C-alpha positions in Angstrom: -3.5 -17.3 24.2 -4.1 -13.6 23.6 -3.4 -14.0 19.9 -5.3 -10.8 18.9 -3.6 -8.7 21.6 -0.2 -9.8 20.3 -1.1 -9.1 16.7 -2.4 -5.6 17.6 0.7 -4.8 19.5 2.8 -5.4 16.4 2.5 -2.3 14.1 0.4 -3.3 11.1 0.2 -6.8 12.6 -3.5 -7.3 11.6 -2.3 -7.4 7.9 1.4 -8.4 8.2 1.0 -11.5 10.4 -1.8 -13.1 8.3 0.2 -12.3 5.2 3.2 -14.2 6.5 1.1 -17.1 7.6 -0.3 -17.7 4.1 3.1 -16.9 2.5 4.5 -19.7 4.6 1.7 -22.1 3.6 2.1 -21.2 -0.1 5.9 -21.8 0.2 5.7 -25.1 1.9 2.4 -26.5 0.7 1.4 -24.5 -2.4 -1.5 -26.7 -3.4 -3.1 -26.3 0.0 -4.5 -22.9 -1.0 -5.8 -24.3 -4.3 -8.2 -26.8 -2.8 -11.0 -24.8 -4.3 -14.4 -23.7 -3.0 -14.8 -21.1 -0.3 -11.3 -21.9 1.1 -9.5 -20.8 -2.0 -11.9 -17.9 -2.5 -11.3 -16.6 1.0 -7.6 -17.1 1.4 -6.2 -16.8 -2.1 -8.6 -15.4 -4.8 -10.6 -12.9 -2.8 -8.2 -10.0 -3.0 -10.3 -7.7 -5.2 -13.6 -8.6 -3.4 -12.1 -7.7 -0.1 -10.6 -4.5 -1.4 -14.0 -3.6 -2.7 -15.5 -4.2 0.8 -12.8 -2.2 2.4 -13.4 0.7 0.0 -17.1 0.7 0.8 -16.4 0.6 4.6 -13.8 3.4 4.4 -16.1 5.5 2.3 -19.0 5.0 4.7 -16.9 6.5 7.5 -16.3 9.7 5.6 -18.7 12.5 6.3 -19.2 15.0 3.4 -18.2 17.8 5.8 -14.7 16.1 6.1 -14.3 15.3 2.4 -12.2 18.3 1.6 -9.8 17.6 4.5 -9.5 13.9 3.4 -8.7 15.0 -0.2 -6.1 17.5 1.1 -4.4 14.9 3.2 -4.5 12.1 0.7 -4.0 14.2 -2.4 -0.6 15.4 -1.2 0.5 11.8 -0.5 -0.8 10.5 -3.8 0.6 13.5 -5.7 4.1 13.0 -4.3 4.0 9.3 -5.0 3.1 10.0 -8.7 5.8 12.6 -9.1 8.4 10.2 -7.6 7.3 7.4 -9.8 7.6 9.5 -13.0 11.0 10.9 -11.9 12.3 7.4 -11.3 11.0 6.1 -14.6 12.4 8.9 -16.6 15.8 8.6 -14.9 16.0 4.9 -15.3 14.9 4.8 -19.0 17.2 7.7 -19.9 20.4 6.4 -18.3 20.0 2.7 -18.0 17.2 1.6 -20.4 14.8 -1.3 -19.7 17.6 -3.6 -18.4 18.4 -1.2 -15.5 21.4 -1.6 -13.3 23.0 -4.1 -10.9 20.4 -6.7 -11.9 17.5 -4.4 -11.1 15.4 -3.8 -14.2 13.6 -0.5 -14.8 10.3 -2.5 -14.6 11.1 -3.8 -11.1 12.2 -0.4 -9.8 9.3 1.6 -11.2 6.8 -1.0 -10.1 8.2 -0.7 -6.5 8.3 3.1 -6.2 4.9 3.5 -7.8 3.3 1.0 -5.5 1.9 1.1 -1.9 0.1 -1.3 0.4 -3.3 0.4 1.3 -4.1 -2.4 3.8 -0.9 -1.8 5.8 -1.6 1.9 5.7 -5.1 1.3 7.0 -4.0 -0.9 9.8 -1.4 1.7 10.9 -3.6 4.8 10.7 -6.4 2.9 12.6 -3.8 2.7 15.4 -2.2 6.1 15.1 -4.7 8.3 13.2 -8.4 9.0 12.8 -11.3 8.3 10.4 -10.2 11.0 8.0 -6.8 9.3 7.6 -8.6 6.0 7.1 -10.7 7.4 4.3 -7.5 8.1 2.3 -7.4 4.3 1.8 -9.5 4.8 -1.3 -7.0 7.1 -3.0 -4.1 4.8 -2.2 -6.0 1.9 -3.8 -6.2 3.9 -7.0 -2.4 4.1 -7.3 -1.7 0.5 -6.2 -3.1 -0.8 -9.5 -1.1 -1.4 -12.7 -2.3 1.9 -14.3 0.5 4.0 -12.8 3.5 1.9 -13.7 2.1 1.4 -17.2 1.7 5.1 -17.6 5.2 5.8 -16.1 6.9 3.2 -18.4 5.7 5.0 -21.5 2.3 3.7 -22.6 0.4 6.8 -23.6 -3.2 5.9 -24.2 -3.7 2.3 -25.1 -2.6 0.9 -21.7 -4.6 3.4 -19.7 -8.0 2.0 -19.0 -10.3 4.5 -17.3 -12.5 1.5 -16.2 -9.8 0.5 -13.7 -10.3 3.8 -11.8 -14.1 3.7 -12.1 -14.3 0.2 -10.6 -12.3 1.4 -7.6 -14.4 4.5 -7.2 -17.8 2.8 -7.3 -17.8 1.0 -3.9 -16.0 4.0 -2.3 -18.5 6.6 -3.5 -21.4 4.2 -2.8 -20.2 4.0 0.8 -20.0 7.8 1.1 -23.5 8.3 -0.4 -25.4 5.6 1.6 -23.7 6.4 5.0 -24.4 10.1 4.6 -28.0 9.5 3.7 -28.4 7.2 6.7 -26.2 7.5 9.8 -27.1 3.9 10.9 -25.2 2.5 7.9 -22.1 4.3 9.1 -22.6 2.9 12.6 -23.1 -0.6 11.1 -19.8 -0.5 9.1 -17.8 1.3 11.7 -15.8 -1.8 12.8 -15.8 -3.4 9.4 -12.3 -2.4 8.3 -10.8 -4.0 11.4 -12.6 -7.2 10.7 -11.5 -7.4 7.0 -7.8 -6.5 7.5 -6.6 -10.0 8.4 -8.4 -11.4 5.3 -6.7 -9.0 2.9 -3.4 -10.0 4.6 -4.2 -13.7 3.9 -4.8 -13.0 0.2 -1.6 -10.9 -0.2 0.5 -13.6 1.3 -1.0 -16.4 -0.9 0.9 -15.1 -3.9 4.3 -15.1 -2.2 6.8 -17.9 -2.3 9.4 -17.1 0.4 12.1 -19.4 -1.1 11.8 -17.7 -4.5 11.8 -14.3 -2.9 15.0 -14.9 -1.0 16.8 -16.2 -4.2 17.0 -12.5 -5.2 18.4 -11.2 -1.9 20.9 -8.7 -3.3 18.6 -7.1 -5.8 15.6 -7.3 -3.5 17.4 -5.5 -0.7 18.7 -2.8 -3.0 15.1 -2.2 -4.3 13.9 -2.0 -0.7 16.7 0.5 0.1 15.9 2.7 -2.9 12.2 2.5 -2.3 12.6 3.5 1.4 14.7 6.5 0.6 13.0 7.9 -2.5 9.5 7.4 -1.1 9.7 7.9 2.6 11.8 11.1 2.5 9.7 13.1 0.1 6.4 11.7 1.5 7.3 12.6 5.0 8.6 16.1 4.0 5.4 16.8 2.1 3.1 15.6 4.9 4.9 17.7 7.4 5.6 20.9 5.4 2.6 21.0 3.0 -0.1 19.3 4.9 1.0 20.3 8.4 0.5 16.8 9.6 2.6 14.7 12.1 4.0 12.3 9.5 2.6 8.9 10.6 0.3 8.8 7.5 3.2 9.5 5.1 5.3 6.7 6.6 2.3 4.3 6.7 1.8 4.8 3.0 5.3 3.7 2.1 5.0 -0.1 2.0 5.2 -2.2 -1.2 1.9 -4.0 -1.6 1.0 -7.5 -2.7 -0.2 -6.1 -6.1 3.4 -5.3 -7.0 4.1 -9.0 -7.5 1.4 -9.3 -10.1 2.1 -6.0 -11.9 5.3 -7.1 -13.9 3.4 -9.7 -15.9 0.6 -7.2 -16.7 3.1 -4.5 -17.7 5.1 -7.0 -19.8 2.0 -7.7 -21.8 1.2 -4.1 -22.4 4.8 -3.0 -23.0 6.8 -5.9 -24.7 10.1 -4.1 -24.3 9.9 -4.9 -20.6 8.6 -8.4 -20.9 12.0 -10.2 -20.7 12.5 -8.7 -17.2 9.1 -9.6 -15.7 10.1 -13.0 -14.2 13.1 -11.7 -12.4 11.2 -8.6 -11.3 8.6 -10.8 -9.6 11.1 -12.5 -7.4 12.9 -9.2 -6.5 9.6 -7.5 -5.7 8.4 -10.4 -3.6 11.4 -10.1 -1.3 11.2 -6.3 -1.2 7.5 -6.4 -0.4 7.9 -9.0 2.3 10.6 -7.0 4.1 8.9 -3.6 3.6 5.9 -5.0 5.4 8.1 -5.4 8.4 10.2 -2.3 8.0 7.5 0.3 7.5 5.3 -0.6 10.5 8.5 -0.6 12.6 9.7 2.8 11.4 6.2 4.3 11.8 6.0 3.0 15.3 9.4 4.5 16.2 8.4 7.8 14.7 5.1 7.9 16.7 6.9 7.0 19.9 9.4 9.8 19.4 6.7 12.3 18.5 4.5 11.5 21.4 7.5 11.5 23.8 8.4 15.0 22.6 4.8 16.2 23.0 4.8 14.9 26.6 8.1 16.6 27.2 6.5 20.0 26.4 8.4 20.5 23.1 7.1 22.9 20.5 4.8 20.4 18.9 3.7 22.9 16.2 7.3 22.9 14.9 8.2 19.3 15.5 4.9 17.6 14.6 3.0 20.1 12.5 -0.5 21.2 13.2 -3.2 18.6 13.8 -5.9 21.0 12.8 -6.6 19.5 9.4 
């Protein structure tokens, strides 16, 4: 049936297609994923464990000699994401307050623009990029957690738990250390990310109810539009102009992740002023996340086709695409 070939042809399909499969199951038969045992652990509750494994695998493919390059590439993307998130939060709180505008709360918008989907990023750069691009997965995981939206929405100190960052760094750094001490560990884990990607997709989809998501079509579409403009444009500009890169990594990092659906409740507990808007934010973000998982891979694929077509046509690739020397 060539199922795998069809999934691989779809940009980000190794994450997106399994995500939609479990989202459909969760929508039509929500109790099916709560049967318990290893089935629930694998398809619903295993998100953090699988992210930990992916962090270890991505770290194991990073040679210490390439660490500086990885930090330059990923640091620019993460830095721009943080700046955009703080700018959006300050703007929304100053001019619209917690209630936001047009049915979109400040909580929903800030959660969206501060979020990303490291798994979709990893699936795309495995297709278009190299091992150094893949190692940026660890940095993107750091800003996909609730720490950033809590910080942006005004909690200075009490809501910032350094342990959240440490728990993400441990498997990533362990992978770097062990693989650089023994090359055979790097060889063993070389294909590990590809194997784990469908399973992280299953877990992301298990929290999505498609009916509920599409109840907030207007607000969800508007969030997606704002997210696409205010994240993709500066990310792409920074990747091209500051990092001298072709741009596929910047576009790949602009997808709303499954963690966005869980963040409003966490932020609502930490910041009670935003609690009344948490439930609506979940539905809006679920739709925006679902659609962005389709839109971002499509746009990234178009960008890469255009870039490679120009390269083959003998265009000035240093100007159009930036240098690939990093």
